[in-house]
C-alpha positions in Angstrom: 96.8 142.1 107.1 98.3 145.5 106.2 97.2 148.6 108.0 95.0 150.9 105.9 94.9 154.5 106.8 92.7 155.6 104.0 88.9 156.1 104.1 88.3 152.5 103.0 89.5 151.2 106.3 86.8 149.4 108.2 85.1 151.5 111.0 85.0 150.1 114.5 81.6 150.2 116.0 80.9 150.8 119.6 78.1 148.9 121.3 74.7 150.5 120.7 72.3 151.6 123.3 70.6 149.1 125.6 67.1 147.8 124.7 64.5 150.5 125.1 66.9 153.4 124.6 66.7 155.7 121.6 68.7 154.5 118.6 68.3 150.8 119.3 69.3 148.8 116.2 71.3 151.6 114.7 75.1 151.3 114.5 77.1 153.7 116.5 78.0 156.8 114.4 81.6 157.9 114.5 82.6 161.4 113.3 85.1 161.5 110.5 88.7 162.2 111.4 91.4 164.0 109.4 93.0 160.6 108.4 89.8 158.7 107.6 87.8 161.4 105.8 89.9 163.9 104.0 88.2 166.8 102.1 89.9 168.5 99.2 90.0 172.1 98.6 88.3 173.6 95.6 89.6 172.8 92.1 88.6 175.3 89.5 86.9 174.0 86.4 88.9 176.4 84.2 92.6 175.9 85.2 94.6 179.0 84.8 91.6 181.3 84.5 90.4 181.3 88.1 87.6 183.8 88.5 88.4 185.8 85.4 85.6 184.0 83.3 81.9 184.5 83.3 81.4 182.3 86.3 82.6 182.5 89.9 84.2 179.1 89.4 83.2 175.6 90.1 84.6 173.1 92.5 84.8 169.4 93.1 85.1 168.1 96.7 86.0 164.7 97.9 84.9 163.3 101.3 86.2 160.0 102.5 86.9 158.4 99.2 83.4 159.0 97.9 82.8 160.1 94.3 83.5 163.8 93.6 80.6 166.2 94.3 80.3 168.9 91.6 79.8 172.2 93.3 79.4 175.8 92.3 78.1 179.1 93.6 74.4 179.8 93.3 73.4 181.1 89.8 72.6 184.5 91.4 76.3 184.8 92.2 77.5 183.8 88.7 77.6 180.0 89.5 76.8 177.1 87.3 73.1 176.1 87.6 74.0 172.5 86.6 76.0 172.0 89.8 75.1 171.8 93.5 75.5 175.0 95.4 76.1 175.1 99.2 72.6 176.4 99.9 71.0 173.5 98.0 73.2 171.1 99.9 72.2 172.5 103.3 68.5 172.3 102.5 69.0 168.8 101.0 70.9 167.7 104.1 68.0 168.8 106.3 65.5 167.0 104.2 67.6 163.8 104.1 68.2 163.8 107.8 64.5 164.3 108.5 63.7 161.4 106.1 66.1 159.0 107.7 65.1 159.7 111.3 61.4 159.7 110.3 61.8 156.2 108.7 63.5 155.0 111.8 60.8 156.3 114.1 58.1 154.8 111.8 59.8 151.4 111.8 60.1 151.5 115.6 56.4 152.5 115.9 55.2 149.8 113.5 54.2 152.4 110.8 54.8 150.9 107.3 55.9 153.7 104.9 55.3 152.7 101.3 56.3 156.1 99.7 58.0 159.3 100.7 58.7 162.5 98.6 59.9 165.8 100.0 59.9 169.2 98.3 61.8 171.4 100.8 62.2 175.1 100.4 64.8 177.3 102.1 64.3 181.0 102.6 67.3 183.4 102.7 67.6 187.1 103.3 70.4 189.3 102.2 72.0 191.6 104.7 72.8 194.4 102.2 76.4 194.7 103.4 78.4 193.3 100.6 76.3 190.4 99.4 76.1 188.2 102.5 73.0 186.7 103.8 71.6 183.9 105.9 68.8 181.4 106.0 65.8 182.5 107.9 63.9 179.1 107.7 63.6 175.9 105.9 60.2 174.2 105.3 60.1 170.5 104.7 57.0 169.3 102.8 57.1 165.5 103.0 54.4 163.6 101.2 54.2 160.2 102.9 52.2 157.1 102.0 51.5 154.4 104.6 50.2 150.9 104.2 47.0 151.1 106.2 44.5 153.8 107.3 45.0 153.2 111.1 48.7 154.2 110.6 48.0 157.7 109.3 47.6 159.5 112.6 50.8 158.1 114.1 52.7 158.7 110.8 51.7 162.4 110.9 52.6 162.8 114.6 56.1 161.2 114.2 57.2 164.2 112.0 57.0 166.3 115.1 59.5 164.0 116.9 62.2 164.2 114.3 63.5 167.7 115.2 64.6 166.5 118.6 66.9 163.8 117.1 68.1 165.1 113.7 71.7 166.3 114.2 71.5 168.8 111.3 68.2 170.4 112.3 69.5 170.7 115.9 72.6 172.4 114.6 71.2 175.2 112.5 70.4 178.7 113.8 67.0 179.0 112.0 63.7 177.2 112.3 63.1 174.0 110.3 59.3 173.6 109.9 57.4 170.6 108.6 54.2 170.6 106.5 53.7 166.9 106.0 50.8 165.1 104.3 50.0 161.4 104.9 47.8 159.3 102.7 47.2 155.5 102.4 48.8 153.6 99.5 49.4 149.9 100.2 
């Protein structure tokens, strides 16, 4: 079989943790490498015009052979509101990481989740020195439905455990708070 050096090459998985250790049942995660997950630079949507138009420009990025992700600056900075901006992607990444770890913890604890919706909100402040700023917090507001009433208390408590294992929440320099609600819906 020919060697494939592109992102479609199969990943090798290391053995997972032993029974009873965190992460049981999850495949080993391997960080992308330069050869297996290339990322393109920005490609302007208006070739030849660059930033001379009304907008600050839009981009498309590729990660590891996945479909292009349309990106732009935030509309407050002359970006295209129909495209994802980096701030939205960061908040979405925090929400998605919380969701996936939460579902794993629920499955491990025997909590049957029948529905999940999040409406996260990120708060940013501007530093006043040339337009830069930073996130000061993100609040996740998951609305969770579980199969049975006795599962509600555990389902609510498990949200508090996610912050200790979510790679993204552990990597940011601002608080990530949770305001979950849990109801029964078989």
